[in-house]
Structures are given as structure tokens and as C-alpha cells.
C-alpha positions in Angstrom: 84.0 -31.7 17.7 80.6 -30.3 17.7 79.2 -27.3 20.0 75.8 -27.4 19.1 75.5 -23.7 17.8 75.3 -21.8 14.6 78.6 -20.6 13.7 78.6 -18.4 10.6 82.0 -18.7 8.2 81.9 -15.4 6.6 83.9 -15.3 3.2 84.5 -12.1 1.3 85.1 -12.6 -2.0 85.9 -10.3 -5.1 86.9 -12.9 -8.5 87.8 -15.9 -6.4 86.1 -18.6 -8.9 89.5 -20.7 -9.1 89.5 -21.0 -5.4 86.0 -20.3 -3.6 84.8 -23.8 -4.4 87.7 -25.4 -2.3 87.1 -23.0 0.5 83.2 -23.8 0.8 83.6 -27.6 0.5 86.6 -27.0 3.3 83.8 -25.7 5.6 81.2 -28.0 4.5 83.5 -30.9 5.7 83.8 -29.1 9.4 80.0 -30.3 10.0 76.6 -29.4 10.3 77.6 -26.5 12.8 79.3 -24.3 10.5 77.9 -22.8 7.3 79.8 -21.0 4.6 78.2 -17.5 3.6 80.0 -16.0 0.8 79.8 -12.4 0.2 80.2 -11.8 -3.2 81.7 -8.3 -3.7 80.4 -7.5 -7.1 82.7 -9.8 -8.8 83.3 -10.2 -12.7 83.8 -13.7 -13.0 81.8 -17.0 -11.9 82.6 -16.7 -8.2 78.8 -16.5 -6.8 77.9 -19.4 -9.3 80.9 -21.4 -8.0 80.2 -21.0 -4.5 76.6 -22.0 -5.0 77.2 -25.0 -6.7 79.7 -25.8 -3.9 76.8 -25.2 -1.0 77.5 -22.0 0.1 74.9 -19.5 1.0 75.7 -16.8 -1.1 75.1 -12.6 -0.9 75.4 -10.5 -3.6 76.4 -7.1 -3.0 75.2 -4.3 -6.0 78.3 -2.8 -6.0 82.0 -3.2 -4.8 82.3 -2.4 -1.1 85.8 -3.5 -0.4 86.8 -6.0 2.5 85.4 -3.9 5.2 81.6 -3.4 3.5 81.9 -6.9 2.7 82.7 -8.5 6.0 80.1 -5.9 7.8 77.6 -7.3 5.5 78.2 -10.7 6.6 78.4 -9.6 10.3 74.3 -8.0 9.5 73.6 -11.3 7.8 74.9 -13.3 10.8 73.2 -11.1 13.5 69.8 -11.2 11.8 69.8 -14.9 11.2 71.0 -15.9 15.0 74.3 -17.2 14.9 76.1 -17.6 18.0 79.6 -16.8 16.5 81.3 -15.7 13.1 84.7 -16.9 11.8 86.1 -14.6 8.9 88.1 -16.9 6.1 89.5 -15.3 3.1 88.3 -16.6 -0.3 91.9 -17.2 -2.1 92.5 -20.2 0.0 95.1 -18.5 2.4 93.2 -19.8 5.6 93.2 -23.8 5.7 89.8 -24.3 6.8 90.7 -27.4 8.7 92.0 -24.9 11.5 88.8 -23.3 12.1 88.0 -25.4 15.1 91.3 -24.3 16.8 89.9 -20.7 16.7 86.3 -21.8 18.0 87.5 -24.1 20.7 89.4 -20.9 22.2 86.6 -18.5 21.6 83.9 -20.8 23.4 85.7 -22.5 26.0 88.2 -19.8 27.0 85.8 -17.1 27.0 87.3 -14.7 24.7 85.7 -12.3 22.4 87.8 -12.5 19.5 90.4 -15.1 18.4 92.9 -14.3 15.9 94.9 -16.9 13.7 98.3 -15.7 13.8 101.1 -16.2 11.1 103.9 -15.1 13.4 103.3 -16.6 16.8 105.2 -19.5 16.0 105.3 -20.1 12.2 108.5 -19.3 10.8 108.2 -20.7 7.3 105.1 -18.5 6.2 106.6 -16.9 3.1 106.2 -12.7 2.8 108.2 -10.1 1.4 110.4 -8.0 3.6 108.3 -4.9 3.2 105.3 -6.5 4.2 106.8 -8.2 7.1 108.3 -4.7 8.4 105.0 -2.9 7.7 103.0 -5.6 10.0 105.7 -5.4 12.6 105.3 -1.6 12.5 101.7 -1.7 12.9 102.1 -4.0 16.0 104.4 -2.0 17.7 102.4 1.0 16.8 98.9 -0.8 18.4 101.0 -1.9 21.6 101.9 1.5 22.3 98.6 3.2 21.8 96.3 0.7 23.1 98.5 -2.1 25.2 97.3 -4.9 23.0 100.2 -7.6 22.2 99.0 -8.6 18.5 101.7 -9.8 16.2 99.7 -10.4 13.3 97.5 -7.0 12.7 96.5 -7.8 9.4 95.3 -11.3 9.9 92.1 -11.9 8.4 91.6 -15.3 10.0 89.7 -14.6 13.3 86.5 -15.7 15.3 84.1 -13.6 17.3 81.5 -14.0 19.5 77.6 -12.9 19.7 78.6 -9.9 21.7 81.0 -8.6 18.7 79.1 -9.9 16.0 76.1 -7.3 17.6 78.8 -4.5 17.8 80.7 -5.1 14.3 77.2 -5.1 12.5 76.6 -1.4 13.7 80.0 -0.4 13.8 83.0 -1.6 11.6 85.9 0.3 9.9 85.5 0.0 6.1 88.9 1.3 4.8 91.5 -1.2 6.5 89.2 -3.5 8.8 92.0 -5.7 10.4 94.1 -3.7 11.9 91.5 -0.9 13.0 89.2 -3.5 14.3 91.7 -4.2 17.0 91.3 -0.3 17.9 87.6 -0.7 17.9 87.9 -3.8 20.3 90.2 -2.3 22.5 87.8 0.7 23.1 85.3 -1.4 23.5 86.8 -3.5 26.4 86.7 -6.7 24.1 89.1 -9.7 25.4 91.3 -10.6 22.2 93.5 -13.6 22.0 96.3 -14.4 19.2 97.0 -17.9 18.4 99.3 -19.6 16.0 97.8 -21.1 12.8 99.5 -22.2 9.6 98.6 -20.4 6.7 99.2 -20.8 2.8 100.1 -18.5 -0.1 97.2 -18.0 -2.5 95.9 -20.5 -4.2 95.9 -18.4 -7.7 96.9 -15.1 -8.8 99.3 -12.9 -6.6 98.9 -10.1 -4.7 98.7 -6.3 -6.0 101.0 -4.9 -3.1 104.2 -3.8 -4.3 106.8 -2.7 -1.6 106.1 0.9 -2.7 102.5 0.4 -2.0 103.4 -1.5 1.4 104.9 1.7 2.8 102.1 3.5 1.6 99.6 1.3 3.2 101.5 1.2 6.7 101.4 5.0 7.0 97.7 5.3 5.9 96.9 2.5 8.5 98.6 3.9 11.4 97.3 7.0 10.6 93.5 5.7 10.3 94.0 3.8 13.4 95.5 7.1 15.4 92.1 8.6 14.4 90.1 5.8 15.6 91.8 6.0 19.2 90.0 9.6 19.4 86.7 8.8 17.9 83.6 8.8 20.1 
């Protein structure tokens, strides 16, 4: 399905040389409406080279900014280049690129400002550790009681935003815990957000560095950051 609009697929990547080529190729297979834009977050491997060979636009960061800074860089680029919408996709292959059109269709056809691809609306087969799942559920509950937003997959980095949100996030975007914190930003801005079920995969290569202890620590820090965000001007 073509919308005759320019859509930037933002791919923050740090040392993803083994998976980034396949991710970029999957985006190119979607058609001419979609541009793969890899934000190379100061990788020490061949991430940038592999991405270019696969046909991506590559933005090289001079130092490691983390996920928040990398994604915001993508939003700034997309805003300056006149894109109509952005999709955020992980560089490790967890987000099947063939499902991107579902997010775009909901964004454009139903008039939402942000559409989140969720692992937990209907997918019961996605494998995740008990501690991480518990943390996500607690963050979801915290978000609901503080903002009224009912988002089950608060840490999902598979999301689409329209031009209005691109302009906003290009100027103001959380750096530490961008996925859950940006939901608080969206609430305060009065954005229309929808969560839709999407199938996701495990990492193509490597493994997460988040241990059960780190999951609990992360959850506490994220809730504190979200609480502070509620009262920021």
C-alpha cells in the first residue's frame, strides 16, 4: 500500500553489524515511500558500513548519545528533510519490518498522532523474563494511574508518529528512558495515542545485558523519571 508520502524509518544502532543489513533490506522491500535512516551511535564495529551497503541513509554520531539522543537525531533529520511521518525500529531485528505498514495505516487512516506496536495486546507467545514482564506491567499501571493512558507495552520502541509529533520531539525528547517517558510527554501535549498488536521476535544476535536485578533497578528509576516529567513545564 502506497500513501505517496515520505516516511522516515529511524533505526538507532550501536554495534549491530550482524543484523542491521537485514533490517535495512526489509525496509527497502516496503517500497519507495519508506527511507531507512540509520543513526550510528558511535559503534565500534562495521554497523555504518553494512548499513550503507544495504542502501540506508547513515547519520554518524561523534559520540555515544544513547537511545534517546540517537532517536531524537533521527527526528531532527526527518523534520528538516520534510518527511510526513517517522517509524522507530530497533536495529537488532526484533521489530519485523513487514509489520510497519500496519502502524502507518493506523496513523494515517485513523488520524492518531502516535501508534505503538505492542507485544502484549494479543501476542501471548513472545518470550520475556518474568522480571522484565513484571516491570513493564508495573510501569503500565503507573502510567494509567498518573495519566489515564492505558498502554500495556510501555517500553516498546516500535512506534509511528506523525508530522506534528516529529516537530515536537525534534525539540523536546526524553534522553534517559525515552519510550516510557515519551508517553508522559504525549499525555501532557494532548496527543492521540493508540496501541495495536504486533508480533515481535527475539534479537537476531547477542543477548540483552539487562539482568533481573537491573530490571528492578531500571523500573524504579523509570517511574521516578516519569513522575518528575509530570511536573516539568
